[in-house]
N, CA, C and O atoms as a GROMACS GRO file, in nm:
protein
  324
    1MET      N    1   7.272  17.151   6.637
    1MET     CA    2   7.266  17.268   6.723
    1MET      C    3   7.140  17.251   6.821
    1MET      O    4   7.034  17.203   6.782
    2ILE      N    5   7.159  17.290   6.935
    2ILE     CA    6   7.060  17.284   7.050
    2ILE      C    7   7.025  17.448   7.073
    2ILE      O    8   7.113  17.531   7.093
    3LEU      N    9   6.906  17.475   7.068
    3LEU     CA   10   6.869  17.599   7.096
    3LEU      C   11   6.795  17.592   7.231
    3LEU      O   12   6.704  17.508   7.234
    4ALA      N   13   6.813  17.655   7.330
    4ALA     CA   14   6.750  17.652   7.458
    4ALA      C   15   6.723  17.796   7.517
    4ALA      O   16   6.816  17.868   7.553
    5ASP      N   17   6.601  17.831   7.524
    5ASP     CA   18   6.569  17.954   7.573
    5ASP      C   19   6.522  17.931   7.716
    5ASP      O   20   6.427  17.858   7.743
    6GLU      N   21   6.601  18.001   7.812
    6GLU     CA   22   6.583  17.998   7.958
    6GLU      C   23   6.557  17.834   8.009
    6GLU      O   24   6.458  17.801   8.074
    7ALA      N   25   6.641  17.762   7.977
    7ALA     CA   26   6.654  17.622   7.996
    7ALA      C   27   6.661  17.594   8.151
    7ALA      O   28   6.615  17.492   8.202
    8THR      N   29   6.725  17.701   8.224
    8THR     CA   30   6.720  17.679   8.375
    8THR      C   31   6.638  17.776   8.443
    8THR      O   32   6.647  17.777   8.566
    9GLY      N   33   6.557  17.860   8.385
    9GLY     CA   34   6.478  17.944   8.436
    9GLY      C   35   6.368  17.890   8.532
    9GLY      O   36   6.301  17.795   8.491
   10ASN      N   37   6.340  17.940   8.658
   10ASN     CA   38   6.248  17.896   8.732
   10ASN      C   39   6.282  17.756   8.800
   10ASN      O   40   6.197  17.690   8.860
   11LEU      N   41   6.407  17.720   8.784
   11LEU     CA   42   6.455  17.572   8.844
   11LEU      C   43   6.535  17.604   8.959
   11LEU      O   44   6.600  17.708   8.965
   12ASP      N   45   6.533  17.507   9.061
   12ASP     CA   46   6.619  17.505   9.171
   12ASP      C   47   6.772  17.492   9.120
   12ASP      O   48   6.799  17.443   9.011
   13THR      N   49   6.861  17.538   9.205
   13THR     CA   50   7.007  17.521   9.178
   13THR      C   51   7.062  17.385   9.134
   13THR      O   52   7.142  17.376   9.040
   14ARG      N   53   7.017  17.275   9.204
   14ARG     CA   54   7.056  17.160   9.178
   14ARG      C   55   7.009  17.101   9.032
   14ARG      O   56   7.081  17.031   8.960
   15THR      N   57   6.893  17.137   9.006
   15THR     CA   58   6.845  17.086   8.857
   15THR      C   59   6.898  17.178   8.762
   15THR      O   60   6.930  17.126   8.655
   16SER      N   61   6.918  17.313   8.776
   16SER     CA   62   6.992  17.382   8.699
   16SER      C   63   7.126  17.343   8.660
   16SER      O   64   7.163  17.346   8.543
   17TYR      N   65   7.203  17.305   8.763
   17TYR     CA   66   7.342  17.253   8.744
   17TYR      C   67   7.326  17.123   8.670
   17TYR      O   68   7.403  17.107   8.575
   18GLU      N   69   7.240  17.024   8.698
   18GLU     CA   70   7.211  16.903   8.624
   18GLU      C   71   7.187  16.927   8.473
   18GLU      O   72   7.240  16.853   8.390
   19ILE      N   73   7.108  17.028   8.438
   19ILE     CA   74   7.099  17.068   8.296
   19ILE      C   75   7.221  17.115   8.244
   19ILE      O   76   7.258  17.075   8.133
   20MET      N   77   7.293  17.200   8.316
   20MET     CA   78   7.419  17.263   8.261
   20MET      C   79   7.524  17.146   8.239
   20MET      O   80   7.603  17.138   8.146
   21ALA      N   81   7.508  17.058   8.342
   21ALA     CA   82   7.626  16.943   8.321
   21ALA      C   83   7.593  16.862   8.196
   21ALA      O   84   7.684  16.823   8.123
   22LEU      N   85   7.469  16.838   8.171
   22LEU     CA   86   7.417  16.781   8.043
   22LEU      C   87   7.463  16.864   7.914
   22LEU      O   88   7.530  16.815   7.823
   23PHE      N   89   7.422  16.980   7.919
   23PHE     CA   90   7.484  17.076   7.798
   23PHE      C   91   7.633  17.057   7.787
   23PHE      O   92   7.680  17.024   7.679
   24GLN      N   93   7.709  17.077   7.892
   24GLN     CA   94   7.853  17.064   7.899
   24GLN      C   95   7.897  16.939   7.822
   24GLN      O   96   7.979  16.946   7.731
   25GLU      N   97   7.835  16.813   7.866
   25GLU     CA   98   7.860  16.686   7.804
   25GLU      C   99   7.832  16.672   7.671
   25GLU      O  100   7.911  16.610   7.600
   26LEU      N  101   7.725  16.723   7.623
   26LEU     CA  102   7.691  16.729   7.496
   26LEU      C  103   7.772  16.817   7.403
   26LEU      O  104   7.792  16.789   7.285
   27ASN      N  105   7.819  16.924   7.462
   27ASN     CA  106   7.906  17.008   7.390
   27ASN      C  107   8.046  16.949   7.366
   27ASN      O  108   8.108  16.972   7.262
   28LYS      N  109   8.093  16.873   7.464
   28LYS     CA  110   8.206  16.780   7.456
   28LYS      C  111   8.221  16.689   7.349
   28LYS      O  112   8.326  16.653   7.296
   29GLN      N  113   8.079  16.647   7.318
   29GLN     CA  114   8.060  16.552   7.210
   29GLN      C  115   8.059  16.615   7.070
   29GLN      O  116   8.045  16.546   6.969
   30GLY      N  117   8.073  16.744   7.066
   30GLY     CA  118   8.066  16.820   6.938
   30GLY      C  119   7.942  16.883   6.909
   30GLY      O  120   7.938  16.932   6.797
   31LYS      N  121   7.834  16.896   6.983
   31LYS     CA  122   7.714  16.965   6.970
   31LYS      C  123   7.729  17.113   7.015
   31LYS      O  124   7.783  17.143   7.122
   32THR      N  125   7.676  17.205   6.926
   32THR     CA  126   7.683  17.346   6.947
   32THR      C  127   7.561  17.366   7.031
   32THR      O  128   7.457  17.308   6.999
   33ILE      N  129   7.564  17.446   7.139
   33ILE     CA  130   7.459  17.474   7.220
   33ILE      C  131   7.449  17.625   7.249
   33ILE      O  132   7.538  17.689   7.306
   34LEU      N  133   7.323  17.679   7.202
   34LEU     CA  134   7.307  17.838   7.225
   34LEU      C  135   7.191  17.837   7.318
   34LEU      O  136   7.089  17.774   7.292
   35PHE      N  137   7.207  17.914   7.435
   35PHE     CA  138   7.102  17.906   7.523
   35PHE      C  139   7.096  18.063   7.574
   35PHE      O  140   7.189  18.142   7.565
   36VAL      N  141   6.977  18.089   7.625
   36VAL     CA  142   6.953  18.230   7.693
   36VAL      C  143   6.940  18.204   7.832
   36VAL      O  144   6.878  18.110   7.880
   37THR      N  145   7.009  18.305   7.903
   37THR     CA  146   6.988  18.303   8.060
   37THR      C  147   6.999  18.440   8.113
   37THR      O  148   7.068  18.527   8.058
   38HIS      N  149   6.933  18.458   8.216
   38HIS     CA  150   6.951  18.598   8.283
   38HIS      C  151   7.029  18.563   8.425
   38HIS      O  152   7.049  18.648   8.511
   39GLU      N  153   7.067  18.438   8.435
   39GLU     CA  154   7.152  18.403   8.548
   39GLU      C  155   7.302  18.410   8.527
   39GLU      O  156   7.353  18.324   8.456
   40PRO      N  157   7.384  18.512   8.585
   40PRO     CA  158   7.531  18.518   8.558
   40PRO      C  159   7.593  18.394   8.611
   40PRO      O  160   7.687  18.347   8.547
   41ASP      N  161   7.550  18.331   8.727
   41ASP     CA  162   7.622  18.208   8.768
   41ASP      C  163   7.606  18.094   8.660
   41ASP      O  164   7.699  18.018   8.632
   42ILE      N  165   7.495  18.088   8.609
   42ILE     CA  166   7.486  17.978   8.484
   42ILE      C  167   7.570  18.021   8.388
   42ILE      O  168   7.635  17.930   8.337
   43ALA      N  169   7.592  18.143   8.341
   43ALA     CA  170   7.689  18.174   8.236
   43ALA      C  171   7.836  18.137   8.252
   43ALA      O  172   7.915  18.127   8.158
   44THR      N  173   7.865  18.119   8.382
   44THR     CA  174   8.004  18.069   8.412
   44THR      C  175   8.035  17.932   8.365
   44THR      O  176   8.149  17.886   8.356
   45PHE      N  177   7.918  17.866   8.333
   45PHE     CA  178   7.951  17.727   8.266
   45PHE      C  179   7.974  17.722   8.121
   45PHE      O  180   7.988  17.616   8.061
   46THR      N  181   7.979  17.839   8.062
   46THR     CA  182   7.983  17.845   7.910
   46THR      C  183   8.119  17.905   7.878
   46THR      O  184   8.183  17.972   7.959
   47GLY      N  185   8.162  17.875   7.748
   47GLY     CA  186   8.276  17.925   7.690
   47GLY      C  187   8.272  18.060   7.608
   47GLY      O  188   8.375  18.115   7.569
   48ARG      N  189   8.162  18.104   7.589
   48ARG     CA  190   8.138  18.232   7.533
   48ARG      C  191   8.013  18.293   7.574
   48ARG      O  192   7.909  18.226   7.570
   49THR      N  193   8.012  18.425   7.617
   49THR     CA  194   7.901  18.502   7.662
   49THR      C  195   7.872  18.608   7.568
   49THR      O  196   7.968  18.676   7.529
   50ILE      N  197   7.757  18.634   7.525
   50ILE     CA  198   7.696  18.769   7.443
   50ILE      C  199   7.596  18.809   7.533
   50ILE      O  200   7.500  18.741   7.568
   51VAL      N  201   7.626  18.933   7.571
   51VAL     CA  202   7.528  19.019   7.640
   51VAL      C  203   7.461  19.108   7.550
   51VAL      O  204   7.523  19.184   7.476
   52LEU      N  205   7.328  19.102   7.553
   52LEU     CA  206   7.238  19.202   7.470
   52LEU      C  207   7.167  19.301   7.572
   52LEU      O  208   7.134  19.273   7.688
   53LYS      N  209   7.151  19.410   7.513
   53LYS     CA  210   7.060  19.517   7.578
   53LYS      C  211   6.997  19.602   7.478
   53LYS      O  212   7.061  19.667   7.395
   54ASP      N  213   6.865  19.600   7.489
   54ASP     CA  214   6.782  19.677   7.394
   54ASP      C  215   6.796  19.623   7.255
   54ASP      O  216   6.769  19.699   7.161
   55GLY      N  217   6.833  19.509   7.233
   55GLY     CA  218   6.840  19.454   7.103
   55GLY      C  219   6.992  19.462   7.050
   55GLY      O  220   7.018  19.408   6.943
   56HIS      N  221   7.070  19.512   7.108
   56HIS     CA  222   7.221  19.542   7.066
   56HIS      C  223   7.304  19.471   7.155
   56HIS      O  224   7.284  19.466   7.277
   57ILE      N  225   7.419  19.403   7.082
   57ILE     CA  226   7.525  19.340   7.163
   57ILE      C  227   7.613  19.448   7.233
   57ILE      O  228   7.679  19.530   7.170
   58ILE      N  229   7.610  19.441   7.369
   58ILE     CA  230   7.709  19.532   7.442
   58ILE      C  231   7.833  19.468   7.493
   58ILE      O  232   7.929  19.535   7.532
   59GLN      N  233   7.831  19.339   7.493
   59GLN     CA  234   7.952  19.253   7.516
   59GLN      C  235   7.957  19.121   7.452
   59GLN      O  236   7.853  19.056   7.441
   60ASP      N  237   8.070  19.075   7.410
   60ASP     CA  238   8.087  18.955   7.377
   60ASP      C  239   8.234  18.904   7.404
   60ASP      O  240   8.334  18.957   7.356
   61TYR      N  241   8.235  18.804   7.480
   61TYR     CA  242   8.365  18.763   7.524
   61TYR      C  243   8.378  18.615   7.560
   61TYR      O  244   8.285  18.548   7.606
   62ILE      N  245   8.511  18.566   7.534
   62ILE     CA  246   8.541  18.417   7.568
   62ILE      C  247   8.559  18.406   7.716
   62ILE      O  248   8.625  18.490   7.775
   63ASN      N  249   8.508  18.315   7.772
   63ASN     CA  250   8.533  18.269   7.918
   63ASN      C  251   8.649  18.184   7.925
   63ASN      O  252   8.638  18.069   7.882
   64ASN      N  253   8.746  18.219   7.967
   64ASN     CA  254   8.887  18.151   7.972
   64ASN      C  255   8.888  18.058   8.113
   64ASN      O  256   8.983  17.985   8.143
   65ASN      N  257   8.789  18.071   8.177
   65ASN     CA  258   8.772  17.994   8.316
   65ASN      C  259   8.634  17.926   8.326
   65ASN      O  260   8.556  17.941   8.421
   66VAL      N  261   8.614  17.856   8.231
   66VAL     CA  262   8.476  17.792   8.211
   66VAL      C  263   8.456  17.678   8.360
   66VAL      O  264   8.541  17.591   8.380
   67GLN      N  265   8.361  17.691   8.435
   67GLN     CA  266   8.330  17.647   8.546
   67GLN      C  267   8.262  17.494   8.507
   67GLN      O  268   8.174  17.488   8.421
   68SER      N  269   8.310  17.374   8.574
   68SER     CA  270   8.241  17.257   8.567
   68SER      C  271   8.109  17.257   8.624
   68SER      O  272   8.097  17.285   8.744
   69ALA      N  273   8.006  17.228   8.553
   69ALA     CA  274   7.862  17.222   8.629
   69ALA      C  275   7.854  17.089   8.698
   69ALA      O  276   7.789  17.080   8.803
   70ALA      N  277   7.920  16.976   8.644
   70ALA     CA  278   7.923  16.846   8.730
   70ALA      C  279   7.993  16.874   8.855
   70ALA      O  280   7.946  16.827   8.959
   71GLU      N  281   8.096  16.943   8.860
   71GLU     CA  282   8.180  16.951   8.996
   71GLU      C  283   8.110  17.037   9.075
   71GLU      O  284   8.102  17.010   9.195
   72ALA      N  285   8.047  17.154   9.024
   72ALA     CA  286   7.951  17.240   9.112
   72ALA      C  287   7.837  17.167   9.168
   72ALA      O  288   7.796  17.192   9.281
   73LEU      N  289   7.776  17.064   9.081
   73LEU     CA  290   7.675  16.989   9.136
   73LEU      C  291   7.712  16.898   9.252
   73LEU      O  292   7.632  16.876   9.344
   74LEU      N  293   7.827  16.848   9.247
   74LEU     CA  294   7.884  16.762   9.362
   74LEU      C  295   7.900  16.842   9.473
   74LEU      O  296   7.883  16.791   9.584
   75ALA      N  297   7.933  16.970   9.461
   75ALA     CA  298   7.978  17.054   9.575
   75ALA      C  299   7.850  17.100   9.657
   75ALA      O  300   7.863  17.151   9.768
   76LEU      N  301   7.738  17.082   9.602
   76LEU     CA  302   7.599  17.128   9.674
   76LEU      C  303   7.580  17.029   9.790
   76LEU      O  304   7.603  16.908   9.789
   77PRO      N  305   7.536  17.104   9.884
   77PRO     CA  306   7.501  17.008  10.014
   77PRO      C  307   7.402  16.911   9.964
   77PRO      O  308   7.333  16.925   9.863
   78ILE      N  309   7.403  16.797  10.057
   78ILE     CA  310   7.328  16.689  10.014
   78ILE      C  311   7.174  16.719  10.049
   78ILE      O  312   7.148  16.763  10.161
   79GLU      N  313   7.090  16.700   9.970
   79GLU     CA  314   6.952  16.714  10.008
   79GLU      C  315   6.896  16.618  10.101
   79GLU      O  316   6.929  16.500  10.091
   80GLU      N  317   6.799  16.664  10.205
   80GLU     CA  318   6.732  16.572  10.284
   80GLU      C  319   6.592  16.582  10.264
   80GLU      O  320   6.545  16.693  10.236
   81ASP      N  321   6.511  16.475  10.276
   81ASP     CA  322   6.378  16.468  10.248
   81ASP      C  323   6.300  16.510  10.357
   81ASP      O  324   6.177  16.510  10.349
   0.00000   0.00000   0.00000
């Protein structure tokens, strides 16, 4: 099990998607990954989302339309130096 607290916090979009692509690959290999995020776009890369407020679960749902972080990464504009 991998526990990641704000693993994409304060990162640019490209690096965030790279991290999420790595998490998705590890998950495909059978690793359980639990991470915390405040970014709804990052949550679209997950199979399940649990939303907490004031220490209580207010939503718990399965994402039937998990987005591919690798595909989202490829869709980003090419960076120029």
